[in-house]
N, C-alpha and C positions, 0 to 999 in steps of 0.2 A: 831606568830599560834597561837591558840587552836587544836586539834585534829580534830574539823569538823567544816567548817563557809561555809557562801554566800559567793561569790567574783561578786559585780557587774561592768563587762570590759563591755570595746570596743576599741575595735583594725580600727585601721587606712585602708577603704573601710574594715572595716566588720560588720553586727550588731550585737547592742548589746548584749552581752547572758551575765544573772544568771548564777555562779557556782557553782553545792554542790561539794565540795573537801570531802573528809571521812579519810582521813593520816588513819588511822587504816589500815585501806581494803585498803589503796594506789588504793584509784577511786576519778574519776573527773567525777564528771556527771549534761551531761544542758540541766537544767531541765526548760530553755527560750534562744529564739533565737526569735530578733526584735526589733525596734524600742527602743531610747532613753525612753522615757516618755511615750511606755507598757511598758519596762520591768521595771524600777522603781515603777509603779502601783504595780507591778507582785511583787517585793521582796515587796515593802511593806503590801502585801494583803497576800502574805502569811509568814508572819512576824507575823504577828494576829495573822496568825491562829494556828492552840493547840499542831501540833507538832513542832514545828517548834521558838515558838517565844524563848524557851532555848539557839539555836542557833550564833552566834556572825553571823556580817550582814560589809563584808572588803568594797570600794570604791574606787579604783579604779584612782588614777584621773592625770590625764596627764600633760604630763608638761608644767611650763607652758615660756613665754613671755622673763622672765625679769632672765630667769634663771636655775629656782627653782628645783628640779629635780622629778623627776613624783616618790610619792605616794603611798600610801593603806596605805588611812587612816578609819577607825572603822564609816561604816553610823548609825544615829542616824534619829528618823520621822523630825525632823528641815531640818540634809544636808542629806534628802537623794534626 
């Protein structure tokens, strides 16, 4: 994982969150907490803004019924 990145995550029974991780400073900042679709729109708008366009974004995928493990995949505008 890079030194700074955005993560879209949703835990069971918890609201969806957009989190900014900064490994250099050892900080974790929750930038948005709420429903999934507004979180996705917030992340897409954030990535289009000037200061955040170079920060990579990742999406946490849940494990599937077919036995695939949970994974963190890089977000593009298509699969966000």
